[in-house]
C-alpha positions as CSV (number, residue, x, y, z in Angstrom):
1,M,8.5,5.7,4.1
2,Q,9.5,8.7,2.0
3,R,11.1,8.1,-1.4
4,R,14.3,9.7,-0.2
5,D,14.4,7.4,2.8
6,F,14.0,4.0,1.1
7,S,17.5,2.9,1.8
8,R,17.3,3.2,5.6
9,S,18.0,0.0,7.4
10,L,15.1,-2.0,8.8
11,L,17.1,-2.2,12.0
12,A,15.9,1.4,12.6
13,A,12.3,0.4,12.5
14,G,11.8,0.3,16.2
15,T,12.6,4.0,16.6
16,T,10.4,4.9,13.6
17,A,7.6,2.8,15.0
18,L,7.5,5.0,18.1
19,A,7.2,8.1,16.0
20,A,4.5,6.4,13.9
21,T,2.5,5.6,17.0
22,G,2.5,9.3,17.9
23,A,1.2,10.1,14.4
24,L,-1.9,7.9,15.0
25,T,-3.3,9.7,18.0
26,L,-5.7,11.8,16.0
27,T,-9.1,10.2,16.5
28,P,-11.5,9.7,13.5
29,A,-14.1,11.8,15.4
30,L,-11.7,14.7,15.7
31,A,-10.5,14.3,12.2
32,Q,-14.1,14.3,10.9
33,R,-14.7,17.8,12.2
34,V,-11.8,19.3,10.1
35,G,-12.6,19.3,6.4
36,P,-9.8,18.2,4.1
37,K,-7.8,21.0,2.5
38,E,-6.3,20.8,-0.9
39,G,-2.5,21.2,-0.8
40,T,-2.4,20.1,2.8
41,D,-4.5,16.9,3.1
42,F,-4.5,16.0,-0.6
43,V,-3.2,16.9,-4.0
44,R,-5.4,17.2,-7.1
45,L,-3.4,15.7,-10.0
46,S,-2.7,18.0,-12.9
47,R,-3.0,15.0,-15.2
48,P,-5.4,12.1,-14.4
49,A,-3.8,8.8,-13.5
50,P,-5.1,5.6,-15.3
51,V,-7.8,3.6,-13.5
52,E,-8.8,0.0,-14.1
53,S,-12.2,-0.1,-12.3
54,P,-15.5,0.2,-14.1
55,A,-16.9,3.7,-14.5
56,S,-19.6,2.9,-12.0
57,Q,-17.0,2.5,-9.3
58,V,-14.7,4.9,-7.6
59,E,-11.2,3.4,-7.6
60,V,-9.0,3.7,-4.5
61,V,-5.4,2.6,-4.7
62,E,-3.3,1.9,-1.6
63,F,0.4,2.5,-2.3
64,F,2.5,0.6,0.2
65,A,5.8,-1.1,0.8
66,Y,6.3,-4.2,2.9
67,S,9.5,-2.7,4.2
68,C,7.7,0.5,5.4
69,I,7.0,0.5,9.2
70,H,4.2,3.1,8.6
71,C,2.5,0.8,6.2
72,F,2.7,-2.0,8.8
73,N,1.0,0.3,11.3
74,F,-1.6,1.6,8.8
75,E,-2.7,-1.8,7.5
76,P,-5.0,-2.7,10.3
77,M,-6.9,0.6,10.0
78,F,-7.1,0.2,6.2
79,D,-8.4,-3.3,6.6
80,E,-11.2,-2.1,8.9
81,W,-12.0,0.7,6.5
82,M,-12.2,-1.7,3.6
83,K,-14.8,-3.8,5.5
84,K,-17.1,-0.7,5.7
85,K,-16.5,0.9,2.3
86,P,-19.5,1.4,0.0
87,A,-20.1,-1.3,-2.6
88,N,-19.3,1.1,-5.4
89,V,-15.7,1.7,-4.2
90,N,-13.1,-0.6,-5.6
91,V,-9.8,-0.9,-3.7
92,R,-6.5,-2.0,-5.3
93,R,-3.3,-2.5,-3.4
94,M,-0.2,-1.3,-5.2
95,P,3.3,-2.1,-3.9
96,V,5.8,0.6,-4.7
97,A,9.4,0.6,-5.7
98,F,11.6,3.6,-5.0
99,S,14.6,1.6,-6.1
100,P,15.4,-1.7,-7.9
101,T,16.0,-3.3,-4.5
102,M,12.3,-3.1,-3.7
103,Q,11.2,-4.9,-6.8
104,P,11.3,-8.4,-5.3
105,M,8.7,-7.2,-2.7
106,Q,6.5,-5.9,-5.5
107,R,6.7,-9.3,-7.2
108,L,5.9,-11.0,-3.9
109,Y,2.7,-9.1,-3.5
110,F,1.5,-9.7,-7.0
111,T,2.3,-13.4,-6.7
112,L,0.3,-13.6,-3.5
113,E,-2.6,-11.8,-5.2
114,A,-2.5,-14.1,-8.2
115,M,-2.5,-17.2,-6.0
116,K,-5.3,-15.8,-3.8
117,L,-3.0,-15.8,-0.8
118,V,-3.3,-12.2,0.2
119,D,-5.8,-12.9,3.0
120,K,-3.6,-15.6,4.3
121,L,-0.1,-14.1,4.0
122,H,-0.2,-10.3,3.4
123,A,-0.3,-9.4,7.1
124,K,2.2,-12.2,7.9
125,V,4.8,-10.6,5.5
126,F,4.6,-7.4,7.4
127,Q,4.8,-9.3,10.7
128,A,7.9,-11.2,9.4
129,I,9.7,-8.1,8.4
130,H,8.8,-5.7,11.3
131,V,8.4,-8.0,14.2
132,D,10.5,-11.1,13.4
133,R,13.1,-8.9,11.7
134,Q,13.4,-11.1,8.6
135,P,14.9,-9.3,5.6
136,L,12.5,-10.4,2.9
137,T,14.1,-8.2,0.3
138,T,15.6,-10.8,-2.1
139,Q,14.1,-13.6,-4.1
140,A,16.0,-16.2,-2.1
141,A,14.8,-14.9,1.3
142,I,11.3,-14.5,0.1
143,T,11.0,-18.0,-1.4
144,A,12.6,-19.6,1.7
145,W,10.1,-17.8,3.9
146,I,7.1,-18.7,1.7
147,D,8.1,-22.3,1.7
148,K,8.0,-22.4,5.5
149,Q,4.4,-21.1,5.5
150,G,3.0,-24.4,4.3
151,G,0.2,-25.1,1.8
152,V,1.8,-23.1,-1.0
153,D,2.5,-24.6,-4.4
154,M,6.1,-23.5,-4.6
155,A,6.4,-24.5,-8.3
156,R,3.5,-22.2,-9.2
157,F,4.8,-19.5,-6.8
158,N,8.2,-19.5,-8.4
159,E,6.8,-19.6,-11.9
160,F,4.6,-16.5,-11.3
161,F,7.2,-14.7,-9.3
162,N,9.8,-15.1,-12.1
163,G,7.3,-14.5,-14.9
164,A,4.0,-12.6,-14.9
165,A,4.9,-10.7,-11.6
166,G,7.6,-8.8,-13.5
167,P,5.3,-6.9,-15.9
168,L,2.8,-6.3,-13.1
169,A,5.6,-4.7,-10.9
170,A,6.6,-2.5,-13.8
171,K,3.0,-1.4,-14.3
172,A,2.7,-0.7,-10.6
173,T,5.7,1.6,-10.8
174,Q,4.2,3.4,-13.7
175,L,1.0,4.0,-11.7
176,Q,3.2,5.1,-8.7
177,D,4.8,7.7,-11.0
178,A,1.4,8.8,-12.5
179,Y,0.3,9.6,-8.9
180,N,3.6,11.2,-8.1
181,V,3.9,9.0,-5.0
182,E,6.5,10.4,-2.6
183,G,5.9,8.3,0.4
184,T,4.0,5.3,1.9
185,P,1.4,4.6,2.9
186,S,-0.6,6.8,0.6
187,L,-3.8,6.6,-1.4
188,G,-4.8,7.4,-4.9
189,V,-8.5,8.2,-5.4
190,A,-10.4,8.1,-8.7
191,G,-7.2,8.8,-10.7
192,R,-7.6,12.4,-9.6
193,F,-6.5,12.8,-6.0
194,Y,-3.4,11.8,-4.0
195,V,-3.5,11.5,-0.3
196,N,-0.2,11.0,1.7
197,G,-0.6,10.0,5.3
198,Q,-0.5,7.4,8.0
199,G,-3.4,7.7,10.4
200,P,-7.2,7.9,10.6
201,R,-7.1,11.4,9.0
202,T,-6.0,9.8,5.8
203,L,-9.1,7.7,5.6
204,V,-11.4,10.6,6.5
205,V,-9.9,12.6,3.6
206,A,-10.3,9.6,1.3
207,D,-14.0,9.3,2.2
208,A,-14.5,13.0,1.4
209,L,-12.7,12.6,-2.0
210,I,-14.7,9.5,-2.8
211,A,-17.9,11.6,-2.2
212,E,-16.5,14.3,-4.5
213,A,-15.6,11.8,-7.2
214,R,-19.2,10.4,-7.1
215,K,-20.6,13.8,-8.1
216,V,-18.9,13.7,-11.5
C-alpha cells in the first residue's frame, strides 16, 4: 500500500493480490546473489530515527497496515524470517496511518499487543479483512469482531483501545514519519535504513543492513 493509495476500496484487493503474487516470484537464492543497492533497495536516512531497543541489539521495525493486501501476503514470510533471526536483532511491529481513518486499526494492533493476543489474533485480523472481506476499519466493527473470537476480556480490550492505545498510535505515526514511510510493507533498520518492498528480496536486504549496523 502506497501512501497515496490508502483510500482505495478493499473490494479491489483481489486484483491487487494477483499483482502481489507476481512480485513474490524472486527466490531468496536468486536475491542473495544480487547485493543491495542504496537508492534502489534501501534508503539511508539523512537523520537517524529513534530506536527503543538496547544498544546491544539491532532494531528492525516492520511498518504494516491491516488493510494492505501486500502486508497480508508478506506476513508469512516475515514470520518465518523472525523465527530465524539472530538473538541480537529485536523486531517491533508498527502499524501505520496514512489518514485518520486508519487510526482504529493502529489502536487494534497495540491493544492486541498489550493483551498478549498478537500470536492468537494478528494473522486472523488480516484473514478477516482480506479473505472474509470484513471492513474492520471502525471501532464498532473491530470490537464486534473481537467479541466473536472468544476468550477476550472485552472490558479490558475497550479500556485499552480507548485509552493507552491512542498515545501509542500517535507515537507510531511519529516513527513512521521519522523513517519517511511511503508504503507498506516496509522495514526500518537500526534507525538508519529504510527498506520498501514486498517479497523475499526485502528480507535479504534487511539481513545485509543488519550486518552493516553490527559493524558500528
